[in-house]
ChimeraX commands (.cxc) that place a marker at each C-alpha (Angstrom):
marker #1 position 17.08,71.97,-81.58 radius 0.5
marker #1 position 19.42,72.58,-78.52 radius 0.5
marker #1 position 16.64,73.56,-76.19 radius 0.5
marker #1 position 14.98,70.23,-76.96 radius 0.5
marker #1 position 18.19,68.33,-76.31 radius 0.5
marker #1 position 18.63,70.06,-72.96 radius 0.5
marker #1 position 15.07,69.30,-72.04 radius 0.5
marker #1 position 15.48,65.65,-72.91 radius 0.5
marker #1 position 18.66,65.44,-70.87 radius 0.5
marker #1 position 16.92,66.88,-67.87 radius 0.5
marker #1 position 14.08,64.41,-68.29 radius 0.5
marker #1 position 16.46,61.45,-68.49 radius 0.5
marker #1 position 18.34,62.51,-65.39 radius 0.5
marker #1 position 15.16,62.93,-63.40 radius 0.5
marker #1 position 13.76,59.50,-64.10 radius 0.5
marker #1 position 16.02,58.07,-61.35 radius 0.5
marker #1 position 15.09,60.75,-58.84 radius 0.5
marker #1 position 12.86,60.01,-55.89 radius 0.5
marker #1 position 9.56,61.76,-55.92 radius 0.5
marker #1 position 10.01,65.23,-54.52 radius 0.5
marker #1 position 8.36,68.55,-54.84 radius 0.5
marker #1 position 9.72,68.89,-58.34 radius 0.5
marker #1 position 8.86,65.39,-59.55 radius 0.5
marker #1 position 5.73,64.34,-61.36 radius 0.5
marker #1 position 4.78,61.82,-58.58 radius 0.5
marker #1 position 4.71,58.88,-60.99 radius 0.5
marker #1 position 8.16,57.67,-59.94 radius 0.5
marker #1 position 7.03,57.57,-56.29 radius 0.5
marker #1 position 4.03,55.52,-57.28 radius 0.5
marker #1 position 6.21,53.00,-59.19 radius 0.5
marker #1 position 8.53,52.61,-56.18 radius 0.5
marker #1 position 5.57,51.83,-53.92 radius 0.5
marker #1 position 4.22,49.23,-56.34 radius 0.5
marker #1 position 7.61,47.42,-56.59 radius 0.5
marker #1 position 7.97,47.22,-52.81 radius 0.5
marker #1 position 4.42,45.91,-52.46 radius 0.5
marker #1 position 4.99,43.07,-54.89 radius 0.5
marker #1 position 7.03,41.01,-52.39 radius 0.5
marker #1 position 5.63,39.22,-49.36 radius 0.5
marker #1 position 6.90,40.76,-46.16 radius 0.5
marker #1 position 9.56,38.62,-44.53 radius 0.5
marker #1 position 8.59,36.46,-41.50 radius 0.5
marker #1 position 9.95,38.23,-38.47 radius 0.5
marker #1 position 12.03,36.02,-36.22 radius 0.5
marker #1 position 14.29,36.89,-33.41 radius 0.5
marker #1 position 17.90,36.54,-34.33 radius 0.5
marker #1 position 18.90,36.14,-30.64 radius 0.5
marker #1 position 19.73,32.57,-29.61 radius 0.5
marker #1 position 17.07,30.72,-27.65 radius 0.5
marker #1 position 18.44,30.56,-24.15 radius 0.5
marker #1 position 15.20,29.21,-22.63 radius 0.5
marker #1 position 15.76,25.86,-20.92 radius 0.5
marker #1 position 12.75,23.68,-20.23 radius 0.5
marker #1 position 12.32,23.12,-16.54 radius 0.5
marker #1 position 12.89,19.47,-15.72 radius 0.5
marker #1 position 9.65,17.73,-14.87 radius 0.5
marker #1 position 9.49,16.96,-11.18 radius 0.5
marker #1 position 10.19,13.30,-10.57 radius 0.5
marker #1 position 8.45,11.43,-7.78 radius 0.5
marker #1 position 10.59,8.64,-6.41 radius 0.5
marker #1 position 9.08,5.20,-6.69 radius 0.5
marker #1 position 7.42,4.19,-3.44 radius 0.5
marker #1 position 9.26,1.50,-1.56 radius 0.5
marker #1 position 7.86,-1.98,-2.06 radius 0.5
marker #1 position 5.31,-2.97,0.57 radius 0.5
marker #1 position 6.44,-5.03,3.50 radius 0.5
marker #1 position 4.68,-7.54,5.71 radius 0.5
marker #1 position 4.97,-5.16,8.68 radius 0.5
marker #1 position 3.94,-7.86,11.15 radius 0.5
marker #1 position 2.99,-6.77,14.64 radius 0.5
marker #1 position 1.86,-8.57,17.79 radius 0.5
marker #1 position -0.71,-6.96,20.10 radius 0.5
marker #1 position -2.87,-7.92,23.10 radius 0.5
marker #1 position -6.48,-8.80,22.39 radius 0.5
marker #1 position -8.49,-5.58,22.96 radius 0.5
marker #1 position -11.35,-5.83,25.48 radius 0.5
marker #1 position -13.94,-5.05,22.80 radius 0.5
marker #1 position -12.70,-7.92,20.64 radius 0.5
marker #1 position -12.69,-10.24,23.66 radius 0.5
marker #1 position -16.35,-9.38,24.22 radius 0.5
marker #1 position -17.13,-10.23,20.59 radius 0.5
marker #1 position -15.41,-13.59,21.04 radius 0.5
marker #1 position -17.54,-14.25,24.09 radius 0.5
marker #1 position -20.68,-13.29,22.17 radius 0.5
marker #1 position -19.72,-15.70,19.38 radius 0.5
marker #1 position -19.49,-18.56,21.91 radius 0.5
marker #1 position -15.75,-19.06,21.44 radius 0.5
marker #1 position -14.93,-18.46,25.10 radius 0.5
marker #1 position -16.67,-21.01,27.34 radius 0.5
marker #1 position -15.85,-22.74,30.62 radius 0.5
marker #1 position -15.00,-26.00,28.86 radius 0.5
marker #1 position -12.54,-24.29,26.49 radius 0.5
marker #1 position -8.81,-24.17,27.32 radius 0.5
marker #1 position -8.60,-20.39,26.80 radius 0.5
marker #1 position -10.59,-18.42,29.36 radius 0.5
marker #1 position -8.39,-15.34,29.77 radius 0.5
marker #1 position -7.75,-12.87,26.98 radius 0.5
marker #1 position -4.13,-12.52,28.14 radius 0.5
marker #1 position -3.55,-16.07,26.91 radius 0.5
marker #1 position -3.99,-14.83,23.35 radius 0.5
marker #1 position -2.40,-12.30,21.01 radius 0.5
marker #1 position -3.47,-10.63,17.77 radius 0.5
marker #1 position -0.92,-10.92,14.98 radius 0.5
marker #1 position -1.52,-8.21,12.38 radius 0.5
marker #1 position 0.29,-8.62,9.08 radius 0.5
marker #1 position -0.02,-7.51,5.47 radius 0.5
marker #1 position -0.88,-10.08,2.85 radius 0.5
marker #1 position -1.16,-10.20,-0.92 radius 0.5
marker #1 position -4.62,-10.72,-2.39 radius 0.5
marker #1 position -5.57,-12.72,-5.47 radius 0.5
marker #1 position -6.05,-9.44,-7.37 radius 0.5
marker #1 position -2.51,-8.25,-6.62 radius 0.5
marker #1 position -3.37,-5.80,-3.86 radius 0.5
marker #1 position -1.92,-5.67,-0.38 radius 0.5
marker #1 position -4.29,-5.76,2.58 radius 0.5
marker #1 position -3.96,-5.90,6.34 radius 0.5
marker #1 position -5.02,-9.10,8.02 radius 0.5
marker #1 position -5.25,-10.37,11.59 radius 0.5
marker #1 position -4.94,-13.74,13.28 radius 0.5
marker #1 position -5.74,-14.52,16.91 radius 0.5
marker #1 position -3.24,-17.04,18.29 radius 0.5
marker #1 position -1.85,-18.25,21.57 radius 0.5
marker #1 position 0.72,-15.85,22.96 radius 0.5
marker #1 position 3.39,-18.59,22.98 radius 0.5
marker #1 position 3.27,-18.92,19.16 radius 0.5
marker #1 position 2.65,-15.26,18.28 radius 0.5
marker #1 position 6.27,-14.41,17.47 radius 0.5
marker #1 position 6.61,-17.55,15.34 radius 0.5
marker #1 position 3.39,-16.72,13.45 radius 0.5
marker #1 position 4.63,-13.17,12.76 radius 0.5
marker #1 position 7.87,-14.53,11.29 radius 0.5
marker #1 position 6.09,-17.20,9.25 radius 0.5
marker #1 position 3.63,-14.79,7.65 radius 0.5
marker #1 position 6.42,-12.35,6.91 radius 0.5
marker #1 position 7.99,-15.11,4.82 radius 0.5
marker #1 position 4.62,-15.92,3.24 radius 0.5
marker #1 position 4.23,-12.25,2.26 radius 0.5
marker #1 position 7.75,-12.04,0.87 radius 0.5
marker #1 position 7.04,-15.10,-1.28 radius 0.5
marker #1 position 4.07,-13.25,-2.85 radius 0.5
marker #1 position 1.64,-15.99,-1.85 radius 0.5
marker #1 position -1.96,-14.73,-2.17 radius 0.5
marker #1 position -4.44,-14.96,0.69 radius 0.5
marker #1 position -8.12,-14.26,0.09 radius 0.5
marker #1 position -8.87,-12.72,3.48 radius 0.5
marker #1 position -7.57,-12.96,7.01 radius 0.5
marker #1 position -10.11,-12.14,9.71 radius 0.5
marker #1 position -10.56,-13.38,13.28 radius 0.5
marker #1 position -13.28,-15.98,13.20 radius 0.5
marker #1 position -15.64,-14.08,15.50 radius 0.5
marker #1 position -16.40,-12.08,12.33 radius 0.5
marker #1 position -18.26,-15.26,11.26 radius 0.5
marker #1 position -19.92,-15.84,14.62 radius 0.5
marker #1 position -17.33,-18.47,15.49 radius 0.5
marker #1 position -18.76,-20.65,12.69 radius 0.5
marker #1 position -15.90,-22.55,11.04 radius 0.5
marker #1 position -18.07,-23.65,8.13 radius 0.5
marker #1 position -19.01,-20.03,7.34 radius 0.5
marker #1 position -15.37,-18.99,7.59 radius 0.5
marker #1 position -14.34,-21.74,5.17 radius 0.5
marker #1 position -17.06,-20.77,2.68 radius 0.5
marker #1 position -15.69,-17.23,2.75 radius 0.5
marker #1 position -12.19,-18.61,2.03 radius 0.5
marker #1 position -11.05,-16.97,5.24 radius 0.5
marker #1 position -7.66,-17.66,6.79 radius 0.5
marker #1 position -8.12,-18.06,10.55 radius 0.5
marker #1 position -6.52,-19.44,13.70 radius 0.5
marker #1 position -7.94,-19.55,17.24 radius 0.5
marker #1 position -11.43,-20.99,17.62 radius 0.5
marker #1 position -12.95,-23.08,20.36 radius 0.5
marker #1 position -15.55,-24.54,18.05 radius 0.5
marker #1 position -19.05,-25.58,18.91 radius 0.5
marker #1 position -19.54,-29.32,19.56 radius 0.5
marker #1 position -21.47,-29.81,16.30 radius 0.5
marker #1 position -18.49,-28.62,14.26 radius 0.5
marker #1 position -15.34,-30.56,13.51 radius 0.5
marker #1 position -13.26,-30.45,16.65 radius 0.5
marker #1 position -10.95,-32.48,18.78 radius 0.5
marker #1 position -11.47,-32.67,22.50 radius 0.5
marker #1 position -11.41,-29.08,23.66 radius 0.5
marker #1 position -8.37,-29.40,25.93 radius 0.5
marker #1 position -6.31,-31.07,23.18 radius 0.5
marker #1 position -7.53,-29.11,20.15 radius 0.5
marker #1 position -4.81,-27.02,18.44 radius 0.5
marker #1 position -7.43,-24.51,17.26 radius 0.5
marker #1 position -9.06,-24.23,20.69 radius 0.5
marker #1 position -5.61,-23.55,22.14 radius 0.5
marker #1 position -4.73,-20.98,19.47 radius 0.5
marker #1 position -1.90,-23.05,17.99 radius 0.5
marker #1 position -3.36,-23.91,14.57 radius 0.5
marker #1 position -3.96,-21.95,11.37 radius 0.5
marker #1 position -6.18,-22.74,8.36 radius 0.5
marker #1 position -5.10,-20.99,5.14 radius 0.5
marker #1 position -7.27,-20.38,2.05 radius 0.5
marker #1 position -9.79,-23.18,2.76 radius 0.5
marker #1 position -11.30,-22.99,-0.72 radius 0.5
marker #1 position -7.98,-23.63,-2.45 radius 0.5
marker #1 position -6.89,-26.05,0.28 radius 0.5
marker #1 position -9.94,-28.12,1.32 radius 0.5
marker #1 position -10.10,-30.90,3.87 radius 0.5
marker #1 position -11.89,-34.25,3.94 radius 0.5
marker #1 position -14.73,-34.10,6.42 radius 0.5
marker #1 position -15.45,-37.44,8.13 radius 0.5
marker #1 position -18.90,-36.16,9.12 radius 0.5
marker #1 position -20.04,-36.55,5.51 radius 0.5
marker #1 position -18.11,-39.64,4.47 radius 0.5
marker #1 position -14.90,-37.78,3.70 radius 0.5
marker #1 position -16.50,-35.24,1.40 radius 0.5
marker #1 position -14.36,-32.19,0.65 radius 0.5
marker #1 position -15.02,-29.02,2.62 radius 0.5
marker #1 position -15.80,-26.34,1.57 radius 0.5
marker #1 position -15.78,-28.01,-1.90 radius 0.5
marker #1 position -13.81,-30.47,-4.02 radius 0.5
marker #1 position -13.06,-27.93,-6.75 radius 0.5
marker #1 position -9.40,-27.49,-5.76 radius 0.5
marker #1 position -8.81,-30.84,-4.08 radius 0.5
marker #1 position -6.17,-31.95,-6.60 radius 0.5
marker #1 position -2.70,-30.90,-5.43 radius 0.5
marker #1 position -1.74,-29.34,-8.72 radius 0.5
marker #1 position -0.03,-25.92,-8.72 radius 0.5
marker #1 position -2.32,-22.92,-8.57 radius 0.5
marker #1 position -2.70,-19.52,-6.90 radius 0.5
marker #1 position -3.20,-19.78,-3.15 radius 0.5
marker #1 position -2.67,-23.55,-3.02 radius 0.5
marker #1 position -0.39,-25.13,-0.44 radius 0.5
marker #1 position 1.90,-27.78,-1.85 radius 0.5
marker #1 position 4.51,-29.94,-0.18 radius 0.5
marker #1 position 7.85,-28.21,-0.68 radius 0.5
marker #1 position 6.22,-24.88,-1.61 radius 0.5
marker #1 position 6.86,-21.49,-0.03 radius 0.5
marker #1 position 4.10,-21.73,2.58 radius 0.5
marker #1 position 4.98,-25.31,3.46 radius 0.5
marker #1 position 8.64,-24.30,3.93 radius 0.5
marker #1 position 7.78,-21.24,6.02 radius 0.5
marker #1 position 5.80,-23.35,8.49 radius 0.5
marker #1 position 7.85,-26.53,8.56 radius 0.5
marker #1 position 11.12,-24.61,8.91 radius 0.5
marker #1 position 9.57,-23.11,12.05 radius 0.5
marker #1 position 8.72,-26.53,13.43 radius 0.5
marker #1 position 5.02,-26.53,12.56 radius 0.5
marker #1 position 3.20,-29.59,11.17 radius 0.5
marker #1 position 1.12,-29.72,7.98 radius 0.5
marker #1 position -2.09,-31.80,7.94 radius 0.5
marker #1 position -1.72,-33.07,11.47 radius 0.5
marker #1 position -4.77,-35.30,11.03 radius 0.5
marker #1 position -5.60,-38.76,9.68 radius 0.5
marker #1 position -7.44,-37.39,6.62 radius 0.5
marker #1 position -6.35,-34.86,4.01 radius 0.5
marker #1 position -6.44,-31.34,5.46 radius 0.5
marker #1 position -4.48,-29.15,3.07 radius 0.5
marker #1 position -5.35,-25.86,4.77 radius 0.5
marker #1 position -4.15,-26.82,8.26 radius 0.5
marker #1 position -0.90,-26.20,10.15 radius 0.5
marker #1 position -0.37,-26.64,13.89 radius 0.5
marker #1 position 2.39,-27.06,16.47 radius 0.5
marker #1 position 1.40,-30.59,17.45 radius 0.5
marker #1 position -1.44,-32.70,18.79 radius 0.5
marker #1 position -2.45,-32.81,21.58 radius 0.5
marker #1 position -1.74,-29.10,21.81 radius 0.5
marker #1 position 0.76,-28.18,24.51 radius 0.5
marker #1 position 2.63,-24.96,25.34 radius 0.5
marker #1 position 4.99,-24.03,22.53 radius 0.5
marker #1 position 8.63,-23.37,23.29 radius 0.5
marker #1 position 9.71,-22.84,19.69 radius 0.5
marker #1 position 11.55,-26.14,19.43 radius 0.5
marker #1 position 12.86,-26.46,15.89 radius 0.5
marker #1 position 11.94,-22.86,15.01 radius 0.5
marker #1 position 14.72,-21.98,12.58 radius 0.5
marker #1 position 13.31,-18.63,11.44 radius 0.5
marker link #1:1,2 radius 0.2
marker link #1:2,3 radius 0.2
marker link #1:3,4 radius 0.2
marker link #1:4,5 radius 0.2
marker link #1:5,6 radius 0.2
marker link #1:6,7 radius 0.2
marker link #1:7,8 radius 0.2
marker link #1:8,9 radius 0.2
marker link #1:9,10 radius 0.2
marker link #1:10,11 radius 0.2
marker link #1:11,12 radius 0.2
marker link #1:12,13 radius 0.2
marker link #1:13,14 radius 0.2
marker link #1:14,15 radius 0.2
marker link #1:15,16 radius 0.2
marker link #1:16,17 radius 0.2
marker link #1:17,18 radius 0.2
marker link #1:18,19 radius 0.2
marker link #1:19,20 radius 0.2
marker link #1:20,21 radius 0.2
marker link #1:21,22 radius 0.2
marker link #1:22,23 radius 0.2
marker link #1:23,24 radius 0.2
marker link #1:24,25 radius 0.2
marker link #1:25,26 radius 0.2
marker link #1:26,27 radius 0.2
marker link #1:27,28 radius 0.2
marker link #1:28,29 radius 0.2
marker link #1:29,30 radius 0.2
marker link #1:30,31 radius 0.2
marker link #1:31,32 radius 0.2
marker link #1:32,33 radius 0.2
marker link #1:33,34 radius 0.2
marker link #1:34,35 radius 0.2
marker link #1:35,36 radius 0.2
marker link #1:36,37 radius 0.2
marker link #1:37,38 radius 0.2
marker link #1:38,39 radius 0.2
marker link #1:39,40 radius 0.2
marker link #1:40,41 radius 0.2
marker link #1:41,42 radius 0.2
marker link #1:42,43 radius 0.2
marker link #1:43,44 radius 0.2
marker link #1:44,45 radius 0.2
marker link #1:45,46 radius 0.2
marker link #1:46,47 radius 0.2
marker link #1:47,48 radius 0.2
marker link #1:48,49 radius 0.2
marker link #1:49,50 radius 0.2
marker link #1:50,51 radius 0.2
marker link #1:51,52 radius 0.2
marker link #1:52,53 radius 0.2
marker link #1:53,54 radius 0.2
marker link #1:54,55 radius 0.2
marker link #1:55,56 radius 0.2
marker link #1:56,57 radius 0.2
marker link #1:57,58 radius 0.2
marker link #1:58,59 radius 0.2
marker link #1:59,60 radius 0.2
marker link #1:60,61 radius 0.2
marker link #1:61,62 radius 0.2
marker link #1:62,63 radius 0.2
marker link #1:63,64 radius 0.2
marker link #1:64,65 radius 0.2
marker link #1:65,66 radius 0.2
marker link #1:66,67 radius 0.2
marker link #1:67,68 radius 0.2
marker link #1:68,69 radius 0.2
marker link #1:69,70 radius 0.2
marker link #1:70,71 radius 0.2
marker link #1:71,72 radius 0.2
marker link #1:72,73 radius 0.2
marker link #1:73,74 radius 0.2
marker link #1:74,75 radius 0.2
marker link #1:75,76 radius 0.2
marker link #1:76,77 radius 0.2
marker link #1:77,78 radius 0.2
marker link #1:78,79 radius 0.2
marker link #1:79,80 radius 0.2
marker link #1:80,81 radius 0.2
marker link #1:81,82 radius 0.2
marker link #1:82,83 radius 0.2
marker link #1:83,84 radius 0.2
marker link #1:84,85 radius 0.2
marker link #1:85,86 radius 0.2
marker link #1:86,87 radius 0.2
marker link #1:87,88 radius 0.2
marker link #1:88,89 radius 0.2
marker link #1:89,90 radius 0.2
marker link #1:90,91 radius 0.2
marker link #1:91,92 radius 0.2
marker link #1:92,93 radius 0.2
marker link #1:93,94 radius 0.2
marker link #1:94,95 radius 0.2
marker link #1:95,96 radius 0.2
marker link #1:96,97 radius 0.2
marker link #1:97,98 radius 0.2
marker link #1:98,99 radius 0.2
marker link #1:99,100 radius 0.2
marker link #1:100,101 radius 0.2
marker link #1:101,102 radius 0.2
marker link #1:102,103 radius 0.2
marker link #1:103,104 radius 0.2
marker link #1:104,105 radius 0.2
marker link #1:105,106 radius 0.2
marker link #1:106,107 radius 0.2
marker link #1:107,108 radius 0.2
marker link #1:108,109 radius 0.2
marker link #1:109,110 radius 0.2
marker link #1:110,111 radius 0.2
marker link #1:111,112 radius 0.2
marker link #1:112,113 radius 0.2
marker link #1:113,114 radius 0.2
marker link #1:114,115 radius 0.2
marker link #1:115,116 radius 0.2
marker link #1:116,117 radius 0.2
marker link #1:117,118 radius 0.2
marker link #1:118,119 radius 0.2
marker link #1:119,120 radius 0.2
marker link #1:120,121 radius 0.2
marker link #1:121,122 radius 0.2
marker link #1:122,123 radius 0.2
marker link #1:123,124 radius 0.2
marker link #1:124,125 radius 0.2
marker link #1:125,126 radius 0.2
marker link #1:126,127 radius 0.2
marker link #1:127,128 radius 0.2
marker link #1:128,129 radius 0.2
marker link #1:129,130 radius 0.2
marker link #1:130,131 radius 0.2
marker link #1:131,132 radius 0.2
marker link #1:132,133 radius 0.2
marker link #1:133,134 radius 0.2
marker link #1:134,135 radius 0.2
marker link #1:135,136 radius 0.2
marker link #1:136,137 radius 0.2
marker link #1:137,138 radius 0.2
marker link #1:138,139 radius 0.2
marker link #1:139,140 radius 0.2
marker link #1:140,141 radius 0.2
marker link #1:141,142 radius 0.2
marker link #1:142,143 radius 0.2
marker link #1:143,144 radius 0.2
marker link #1:144,145 radius 0.2
marker link #1:145,146 radius 0.2
marker link #1:146,147 radius 0.2
marker link #1:147,148 radius 0.2
marker link #1:148,149 radius 0.2
marker link #1:149,150 radius 0.2
marker link #1:150,151 radius 0.2
marker link #1:151,152 radius 0.2
marker link #1:152,153 radius 0.2
marker link #1:153,154 radius 0.2
marker link #1:154,155 radius 0.2
marker link #1:155,156 radius 0.2
marker link #1:156,157 radius 0.2
marker link #1:157,158 radius 0.2
marker link #1:158,159 radius 0.2
marker link #1:159,160 radius 0.2
marker link #1:160,161 radius 0.2
marker link #1:161,162 radius 0.2
marker link #1:162,163 radius 0.2
marker link #1:163,164 radius 0.2
marker link #1:164,165 radius 0.2
marker link #1:165,166 radius 0.2
marker link #1:166,167 radius 0.2
marker link #1:167,168 radius 0.2
marker link #1:168,169 radius 0.2
marker link #1:169,170 radius 0.2
marker link #1:170,171 radius 0.2
marker link #1:171,172 radius 0.2
marker link #1:172,173 radius 0.2
marker link #1:173,174 radius 0.2
marker link #1:174,175 radius 0.2
marker link #1:175,176 radius 0.2
marker link #1:176,177 radius 0.2
marker link #1:177,178 radius 0.2
marker link #1:178,179 radius 0.2
marker link #1:179,180 radius 0.2
marker link #1:180,181 radius 0.2
marker link #1:181,182 radius 0.2
marker link #1:182,183 radius 0.2
marker link #1:183,184 radius 0.2
marker link #1:184,185 radius 0.2
marker link #1:185,186 radius 0.2
marker link #1:186,187 radius 0.2
marker link #1:187,188 radius 0.2
marker link #1:188,189 radius 0.2
marker link #1:189,190 radius 0.2
marker link #1:190,191 radius 0.2
marker link #1:191,192 radius 0.2
marker link #1:192,193 radius 0.2
marker link #1:193,194 radius 0.2
marker link #1:194,195 radius 0.2
marker link #1:195,196 radius 0.2
marker link #1:196,197 radius 0.2
marker link #1:197,198 radius 0.2
marker link #1:198,199 radius 0.2
marker link #1:199,200 radius 0.2
marker link #1:200,201 radius 0.2
marker link #1:201,202 radius 0.2
marker link #1:202,203 radius 0.2
marker link #1:203,204 radius 0.2
marker link #1:204,205 radius 0.2
marker link #1:205,206 radius 0.2
marker link #1:206,207 radius 0.2
marker link #1:207,208 radius 0.2
marker link #1:208,209 radius 0.2
marker link #1:209,210 radius 0.2
marker link #1:210,211 radius 0.2
marker link #1:211,212 radius 0.2
marker link #1:212,213 radius 0.2
marker link #1:213,214 radius 0.2
marker link #1:214,215 radius 0.2
marker link #1:215,216 radius 0.2
marker link #1:216,217 radius 0.2
marker link #1:217,218 radius 0.2
marker link #1:218,219 radius 0.2
marker link #1:219,220 radius 0.2
marker link #1:220,221 radius 0.2
marker link #1:221,222 radius 0.2
marker link #1:222,223 radius 0.2
marker link #1:223,224 radius 0.2
marker link #1:224,225 radius 0.2
marker link #1:225,226 radius 0.2
marker link #1:226,227 radius 0.2
marker link #1:227,228 radius 0.2
marker link #1:228,229 radius 0.2
marker link #1:229,230 radius 0.2
marker link #1:230,231 radius 0.2
marker link #1:231,232 radius 0.2
marker link #1:232,233 radius 0.2
marker link #1:233,234 radius 0.2
marker link #1:234,235 radius 0.2
marker link #1:235,236 radius 0.2
marker link #1:236,237 radius 0.2
marker link #1:237,238 radius 0.2
marker link #1:238,239 radius 0.2
marker link #1:239,240 radius 0.2
marker link #1:240,241 radius 0.2
marker link #1:241,242 radius 0.2
marker link #1:242,243 radius 0.2
marker link #1:243,244 radius 0.2
marker link #1:244,245 radius 0.2
marker link #1:245,246 radius 0.2
marker link #1:246,247 radius 0.2
marker link #1:247,248 radius 0.2
marker link #1:248,249 radius 0.2
marker link #1:249,250 radius 0.2
marker link #1:250,251 radius 0.2
marker link #1:251,252 radius 0.2
marker link #1:252,253 radius 0.2
marker link #1:253,254 radius 0.2
marker link #1:254,255 radius 0.2
marker link #1:255,256 radius 0.2
marker link #1:256,257 radius 0.2
marker link #1:257,258 radius 0.2
marker link #1:258,259 radius 0.2
marker link #1:259,260 radius 0.2
marker link #1:260,261 radius 0.2
marker link #1:261,262 radius 0.2
marker link #1:262,263 radius 0.2
marker link #1:263,264 radius 0.2
marker link #1:264,265 radius 0.2
marker link #1:265,266 radius 0.2
marker link #1:266,267 radius 0.2
marker link #1:267,268 radius 0.2
marker link #1:268,269 radius 0.2
view
């Protein structure tokens, strides 16, 4: 029985051996099966993540818009358009383009945008107008549009219907006008602002409201001029007069009637 015992001992010792040339091969097969029974580990890098996200480029906020008012001579081409519109005539007080200036200034619109506008005024009030409309801009007051009135063929009624803010205009005789020599508008020393929101009472039609009565009540509202409001203060602080007429004329400011050369008396801007 010793040979059997030896053989059994050898067999027992070999069961822990790895499969080699002298093994039966079954132990190698068992080892492979045990290793295959586990899911392979998820491979991750053990090194610390030193990647730093690049900061997103930041664009500085644009500076808030400014009024950027400027005063310029009337260009010859514009002067020709004014002639063509009938605004420059022998009976009018302005017959030389050097009597006038163009005031360009940014203004807020009713939709919250900023647009460039232009007013043609007498050269003696140009600096005052630039300062006034800078204050109007800074107050955030909306203006529908601001175009020289030759864009409407010199027709004040058409300009009002378009809610256009305008200044110089030697109007035709059939339109509302003072005597040409005395007229603030014909002399370039009057400004009408947002006519729709600030109508006037027209004596030609029994004091009907022009361009309409929709906003005649002086209740607060966008684009409306009220006594004591920002626009009223900007003009009156500069010595201008509001509604310098016997009937209601909420859109109108001028430097006095009859219109005379302006020396800035009372201009506190």
